[in-house]
C-alpha positions as CSV (number, residue, x, y, z in Angstrom):
1,X,-44.6,-43.0,130.9
2,X,-46.7,-45.6,132.8
3,X,-44.7,-48.9,132.9
4,X,-47.2,-50.8,135.0
5,X,-47.3,-54.4,134.0
6,X,-50.7,-56.0,133.5
7,X,-51.1,-59.7,134.4
8,X,-52.8,-61.7,131.6
9,X,-53.9,-65.4,131.5
10,X,-51.2,-68.0,130.8
11,X,-50.9,-68.4,127.0
12,X,-52.8,-65.2,126.4
13,X,-56.0,-67.2,126.5
14,X,-59.0,-64.9,125.7
15,X,-56.8,-61.8,125.6
16,X,-57.7,-59.5,122.7
17,X,-54.5,-58.2,121.2
18,X,-55.8,-56.6,118.0
19,X,-58.9,-55.9,115.9
20,X,-59.6,-57.8,112.7
21,X,-62.1,-57.8,109.9
22,X,-61.0,-61.2,108.6
23,X,-62.5,-64.0,110.7
24,X,-63.9,-64.9,114.1
25,X,-64.2,-68.1,116.1
26,X,-67.2,-68.4,118.4
27,X,-66.0,-71.2,120.6
28,X,-69.1,-71.5,122.8
29,X,-71.4,-71.7,119.8
30,X,-69.3,-74.0,117.6
31,X,-69.2,-71.5,114.8
32,X,-66.6,-69.6,112.8
33,X,-66.8,-67.2,109.9
34,X,-64.7,-65.5,107.2
35,X,-65.8,-61.9,107.1
36,X,-69.6,-62.1,106.9
37,X,-69.9,-65.7,105.7
38,X,-70.0,-69.0,107.5
39,X,-66.7,-70.7,106.9
40,X,-68.1,-74.2,106.6
41,X,-70.8,-73.0,104.1
42,X,-68.0,-71.4,102.0
43,X,-66.1,-74.7,102.2
44,X,-68.9,-76.6,100.5
45,X,-70.0,-73.9,98.1
46,X,-67.0,-71.8,96.9
47,X,-63.5,-72.5,95.5
48,X,-60.3,-71.9,97.3
49,X,-59.5,-69.0,95.0
50,X,-62.8,-67.3,95.7
51,X,-62.5,-67.6,99.5
52,X,-58.9,-66.4,99.3
53,X,-60.0,-63.3,97.4
54,X,-62.8,-62.7,99.9
55,X,-60.2,-62.5,102.7
56,X,-57.8,-60.3,100.7
57,X,-60.3,-57.9,99.2
58,X,-63.4,-58.0,101.4
59,X,-66.1,-59.4,99.1
60,X,-66.8,-62.6,97.3
61,X,-65.8,-62.1,93.7
62,X,-68.2,-61.8,90.8
63,X,-67.7,-64.4,88.0
64,X,-65.5,-61.9,86.1
65,X,-63.5,-60.9,89.2
66,X,-63.1,-64.6,90.0
67,X,-61.6,-65.2,86.6
68,X,-59.2,-62.3,87.0
69,X,-58.0,-63.4,90.4
70,X,-57.6,-67.0,89.3
71,X,-55.5,-65.8,86.5
72,X,-53.4,-63.7,88.9
73,X,-52.8,-66.8,91.0
74,X,-51.9,-68.9,87.9
75,X,-49.4,-66.3,86.7
76,X,-47.7,-66.3,90.1
77,X,-47.5,-70.1,90.5
78,X,-44.2,-71.0,88.8
79,X,-41.2,-71.1,91.0
80,X,-37.7,-69.9,90.3
81,X,-35.2,-72.4,88.8
82,X,-32.8,-71.5,91.6
83,X,-35.4,-72.7,94.1
84,X,-35.6,-76.1,92.5
85,X,-31.8,-76.3,93.3
86,X,-32.5,-75.3,96.9
87,X,-35.2,-78.0,97.2
88,X,-32.8,-80.7,96.0
89,X,-30.3,-79.6,98.7
90,X,-32.9,-79.1,101.4
91,X,-34.3,-82.7,101.3
92,X,-31.0,-84.6,101.2
93,X,-30.6,-87.3,103.8
94,X,-32.9,-89.8,105.4
95,X,-34.6,-87.4,107.8
96,X,-35.7,-84.7,105.3
97,X,-38.7,-82.8,106.6
98,X,-41.0,-81.5,103.9
99,X,-42.2,-78.6,106.1
100,X,-38.7,-77.5,106.9
101,X,-37.8,-77.7,103.2
102,X,-40.8,-75.5,102.4
103,X,-39.5,-72.9,104.8
104,X,-36.1,-72.9,103.1
105,X,-37.7,-72.8,99.6
106,X,-40.0,-69.8,100.5
107,X,-37.2,-67.9,102.0
108,X,-35.2,-68.6,98.8
109,X,-38.0,-67.3,96.7
110,X,-38.1,-64.1,98.7
111,X,-34.4,-63.7,98.3
112,X,-34.3,-64.6,94.6
113,X,-37.0,-62.1,93.9
114,X,-35.5,-59.4,96.0
115,X,-38.5,-58.9,98.2
116,X,-38.3,-55.7,100.2
117,X,-39.6,-54.9,103.6
118,X,-43.4,-54.4,103.8
119,X,-42.6,-51.2,105.6
120,X,-41.2,-49.8,102.3
121,X,-43.9,-51.0,100.0
122,X,-47.3,-49.7,98.9
123,X,-50.4,-51.8,99.8
124,X,-50.6,-53.0,96.2
125,X,-46.9,-54.1,96.2
126,X,-47.4,-55.9,99.6
127,X,-50.3,-57.8,98.2
128,X,-48.4,-58.7,95.0
129,X,-45.5,-60.2,97.0
130,X,-47.7,-62.1,99.4
131,X,-50.0,-63.5,96.6
132,X,-46.9,-64.5,94.7
133,X,-45.4,-66.5,97.6
134,X,-48.7,-68.1,98.6
135,X,-49.5,-69.2,95.0
136,X,-46.1,-70.9,94.8
137,X,-46.5,-72.8,98.0
138,X,-48.5,-75.8,96.7
139,X,-46.1,-76.0,93.7
140,X,-43.1,-76.0,96.1
141,X,-44.7,-78.7,98.3
142,X,-45.4,-80.9,95.3
143,X,-41.8,-80.5,94.0
144,X,-40.5,-81.4,97.5
145,X,-42.6,-84.5,97.5
146,X,-41.5,-85.6,94.0
147,X,-37.8,-85.0,94.7
148,X,-38.0,-86.8,98.0
149,X,-39.4,-89.8,96.2
150,X,-36.5,-89.7,93.7
151,X,-38.7,-88.4,90.9
152,X,-38.6,-85.3,88.8
153,X,-40.9,-82.4,89.7
154,X,-43.9,-82.1,87.4
155,X,-44.6,-78.8,85.7
156,X,-47.7,-77.2,87.1
157,X,-50.9,-77.0,85.2
158,X,-52.4,-73.9,86.8
159,X,-55.5,-74.1,84.5
160,X,-56.6,-77.0,86.7
161,X,-57.1,-74.7,89.7
162,X,-55.4,-74.4,93.0
163,X,-56.6,-77.8,94.4
164,X,-56.6,-80.0,91.3
165,X,-53.2,-78.7,90.2
166,X,-51.8,-79.5,93.6
167,X,-53.0,-83.1,93.5
168,X,-51.8,-83.5,89.9
169,X,-48.3,-82.3,90.6
170,X,-47.9,-84.7,93.6
171,X,-49.5,-87.8,92.0
172,X,-48.6,-87.3,88.3
173,X,-52.2,-87.8,87.2
174,X,-55.4,-85.9,87.6
175,X,-57.4,-86.6,90.7
176,X,-61.1,-87.5,90.6
177,X,-63.7,-84.8,90.8
178,X,-64.7,-86.2,94.2
179,X,-61.2,-86.0,95.5
180,X,-60.7,-82.4,94.3
181,X,-64.0,-81.4,95.9
182,X,-63.1,-83.1,99.2
183,X,-59.7,-81.5,99.4
184,X,-61.1,-78.1,98.4
185,X,-63.6,-78.3,101.3
186,X,-60.7,-79.1,103.7
187,X,-58.5,-76.3,102.4
188,X,-61.2,-73.7,102.6
189,X,-62.1,-74.8,106.1
190,X,-58.4,-74.5,107.2
191,X,-57.6,-71.1,105.5
192,X,-58.0,-69.1,108.7
193,X,-59.1,-69.6,112.2
194,X,-58.7,-66.5,114.4
195,X,-55.4,-65.6,116.1
196,X,-54.0,-69.1,116.2
197,X,-50.3,-69.5,116.9
198,X,-49.0,-69.3,113.3
199,X,-51.3,-66.5,112.3
200,X,-50.3,-64.5,115.4
201,X,-46.6,-65.2,114.5
202,X,-47.1,-63.9,111.0
203,X,-48.7,-60.7,112.4
204,X,-46.0,-60.1,114.9
205,X,-43.4,-60.3,112.2
206,X,-45.5,-58.1,109.9
207,X,-45.7,-55.5,112.6
208,X,-41.9,-55.1,112.4
209,X,-42.2,-54.2,108.7
210,X,-40.3,-57.3,107.6
211,X,-40.6,-58.7,104.0
212,X,-43.4,-61.0,102.9
213,X,-41.2,-64.1,102.9
214,X,-40.1,-63.5,106.5
215,X,-43.7,-63.3,107.7
216,X,-44.7,-66.5,105.9
217,X,-41.6,-68.5,106.9
218,X,-42.0,-67.5,110.5
219,X,-45.6,-68.6,110.5
220,X,-44.6,-71.9,109.0
221,X,-42.2,-72.4,111.9
222,X,-45.1,-72.0,114.3
223,X,-47.2,-74.4,112.3
224,X,-44.6,-77.1,112.4
225,X,-45.3,-77.7,116.1
226,X,-47.3,-80.9,116.9
227,X,-49.6,-78.9,119.1
228,X,-50.6,-76.7,116.2
229,X,-50.5,-78.0,112.6
230,X,-48.6,-81.2,113.1
231,X,-51.5,-83.3,114.3
232,X,-53.3,-84.7,111.2
233,X,-50.8,-87.5,110.5
234,X,-50.7,-88.3,114.2
235,X,-54.5,-88.6,114.3
236,X,-54.2,-91.2,111.5
237,X,-51.4,-93.0,113.5
238,X,-53.9,-93.2,116.4
239,X,-56.5,-94.8,114.2
240,X,-54.0,-97.3,112.9
241,X,-52.9,-98.2,116.4
242,X,-56.6,-98.8,117.4
243,X,-57.1,-101.0,114.4
244,X,-60.6,-102.2,115.2
245,X,-63.5,-100.8,117.2
246,X,-63.0,-103.6,119.8
247,X,-59.6,-102.0,120.8
248,X,-60.8,-98.5,121.4
249,X,-61.5,-98.9,125.1
250,X,-58.2,-100.4,126.1
251,X,-56.3,-98.0,123.8
252,X,-57.9,-94.9,125.3
253,X,-57.5,-96.3,128.9
254,X,-53.7,-96.7,128.2
255,X,-53.4,-93.1,126.9
256,X,-55.3,-91.7,129.9
257,X,-53.2,-93.7,132.3
258,X,-50.0,-92.4,130.7
259,X,-51.4,-88.8,130.7
260,X,-50.9,-88.7,126.9
261,X,-52.8,-86.4,124.6
262,X,-55.2,-88.0,122.1
263,X,-54.4,-86.4,118.8
264,X,-57.4,-85.2,116.9
265,X,-59.5,-84.5,120.0
266,X,-59.9,-81.3,121.9
267,X,-59.5,-77.6,121.0
268,X,-58.4,-74.6,123.0
269,X,-61.3,-72.5,121.8
270,X,-64.3,-74.8,121.0
271,X,-66.4,-76.0,123.9
272,X,-68.7,-77.9,121.7
273,X,-68.3,-79.8,118.4
274,X,-65.8,-78.3,116.1
275,X,-67.8,-77.2,113.0
276,X,-64.9,-78.1,110.7
277,X,-64.9,-81.7,112.0
278,X,-68.7,-82.0,111.5
279,X,-68.4,-80.7,107.9
280,X,-65.4,-83.0,107.0
281,X,-67.1,-86.0,108.6
282,X,-69.9,-85.6,106.0
283,X,-67.3,-85.2,103.2
284,X,-65.6,-88.4,104.3
285,X,-68.9,-90.2,104.7
286,X,-69.7,-89.6,101.0
287,X,-66.6,-91.7,100.1
288,X,-67.8,-94.6,102.3
289,X,-65.8,-97.7,103.1
290,X,-64.5,-99.5,106.2
291,X,-61.8,-96.9,107.0
292,X,-64.3,-94.1,107.1
293,X,-66.8,-96.1,109.1
294,X,-64.1,-97.0,111.7
295,X,-63.1,-93.3,112.0
296,X,-66.7,-92.3,112.6
297,X,-67.3,-95.1,115.2
298,X,-64.0,-94.2,117.0
299,X,-64.9,-90.5,117.0
300,X,-68.2,-91.3,118.6
301,X,-66.7,-93.7,121.2
302,X,-63.7,-91.8,122.5
303,X,-65.7,-88.9,124.1
304,X,-67.9,-91.4,125.9
305,X,-64.8,-93.1,127.3
306,X,-63.2,-89.9,128.3
307,X,-66.2,-88.8,130.2
308,X,-66.1,-92.2,132.1
309,X,-62.4,-92.1,132.8
310,X,-62.0,-88.3,133.3
311,X,-65.4,-86.9,134.3
312,X,-65.9,-83.4,133.2
313,X,-63.2,-83.6,130.5
314,X,-65.5,-83.3,127.5
315,X,-63.5,-83.5,124.3
316,X,-64.8,-83.5,120.8
317,X,-62.9,-84.1,117.5
318,X,-61.1,-81.1,116.1
319,X,-60.2,-80.4,112.5
320,X,-57.4,-82.9,112.4
321,X,-59.3,-86.1,112.9
322,X,-61.4,-86.1,109.8
323,X,-58.9,-83.9,107.9
324,X,-56.5,-86.9,108.1
325,X,-59.2,-89.2,106.7
326,X,-60.0,-86.8,103.9
327,X,-56.4,-86.4,102.9
328,X,-55.9,-90.2,103.0
329,X,-58.9,-90.6,100.7
330,X,-57.3,-88.0,98.4
331,X,-54.2,-90.3,98.3
332,X,-51.8,-87.8,99.9
333,X,-48.9,-89.3,101.7
334,X,-48.9,-88.7,105.5
335,X,-45.7,-86.7,105.4
336,X,-47.6,-84.1,103.3
337,X,-50.5,-83.7,105.7
338,X,-49.1,-80.8,107.6
339,X,-47.6,-79.2,104.4
340,X,-51.1,-79.5,102.9
341,X,-52.5,-77.7,105.9
342,X,-49.9,-75.0,105.2
343,X,-51.0,-74.7,101.6
344,X,-54.4,-73.6,103.0
345,X,-53.3,-71.6,106.0
346,X,-50.7,-69.6,104.0
347,X,-53.7,-68.0,102.2
348,X,-55.1,-66.7,105.4
349,X,-51.7,-65.5,106.5
350,X,-51.5,-63.3,103.4
351,X,-54.7,-61.4,104.5
352,X,-53.6,-61.2,108.1
353,X,-50.2,-59.8,107.1
354,X,-51.8,-57.2,104.9
355,X,-54.1,-56.2,107.7
356,X,-51.3,-56.0,110.2
357,X,-48.9,-54.1,107.9
358,X,-51.5,-51.3,107.6
359,X,-50.9,-50.6,111.3
360,X,-47.7,-48.8,112.1
361,X,-47.5,-50.0,115.7
362,X,-45.1,-52.8,116.4
363,X,-46.3,-55.7,118.6
364,X,-44.1,-55.6,121.6
365,X,-45.5,-57.1,124.9
366,X,-43.6,-57.3,128.2
367,X,-42.7,-60.2,130.4
368,X,-42.7,-60.3,134.2
369,X,-39.2,-61.1,135.4
370,X,-39.1,-63.8,138.1
371,X,-35.4,-64.7,138.1
372,X,-32.7,-64.0,140.7
373,X,-32.8,-60.6,142.2
374,X,-30.5,-58.0,140.5
375,X,-28.1,-56.3,140.5
376,X,-25.5,-58.8,141.8
377,X,-21.8,-57.9,141.3
378,X,-20.1,-59.8,138.5
379,X,-17.4,-62.0,140.1
380,X,-13.9,-61.3,138.9
381,X,-12.2,-64.1,136.9
């Protein structure tokens, strides 16, 4: 057996680790697609349910297929009574984290429903388990939000659809058509994005044959990191700190001097404008208002300042900058920004887990050992 180690770039940058038919990110072009369709076009033209089914089954649904899949999602949306008890326990205390509570609740759903390892299931049963958990995710997030606020969870109204039902369960009233459309565009744009950290985590776990809940909970753990899914609320914090356009220059200079990252700017793949940001900017612009205008003016000014202060360090806004604005316009509390991102990304994880589970090879890379030379005799006590 050849055990020669192969050096790869730090962080696996540009290393191809698998083949996929689900999505692709063309960083140099500023373009990404789900299967054969532009992801940003889908975000403005099709529902969350239709795009989810596209990733799961390979084609956009016909009207009849869309109705059947939407009903499948509706039927799976209600969560177990035991999980409501788990949620109440998980968010006790002043430092309750909604994303951590979501991980606990999804794990509890998997346990309560006796989900078996993917390795032991047929493709149809794998799909059933994954769709069941993903359909429950926005319901769980909404319940977490309500209980954390000292209120009772609201029974879902699945007939409203994935997005409108989510907003209804959080707010206790139906959102406007513009808000539903805006959040739908964001969620579709965020469903999948190549082999990002959380998607890769889900696929690594799936390669072991673990159950559906384990795959999704592990991916949520990766998503919780500020360098991955935790940036939307921080981007809004940055906008708050800037306050007015007159403060942008000094604020950016302070961040650069302190060698701090500017949240909402820069992406490890895109070397040009993030197409998700461009699309969501137009979504936000249609709402109008001083807040949106400030976000747009700051977004235009920061790259100019970065080029002046750090020549050659060209940074554009990424998904998080205008995603934060859109979620604020939809009246979502900041602590739900990353969980809302998860309500989108979990749909992409289901398709990735199914694709990975069809491959019997476990993902098992190697590490180059650079510690003390071995063997050294163990000293006697």
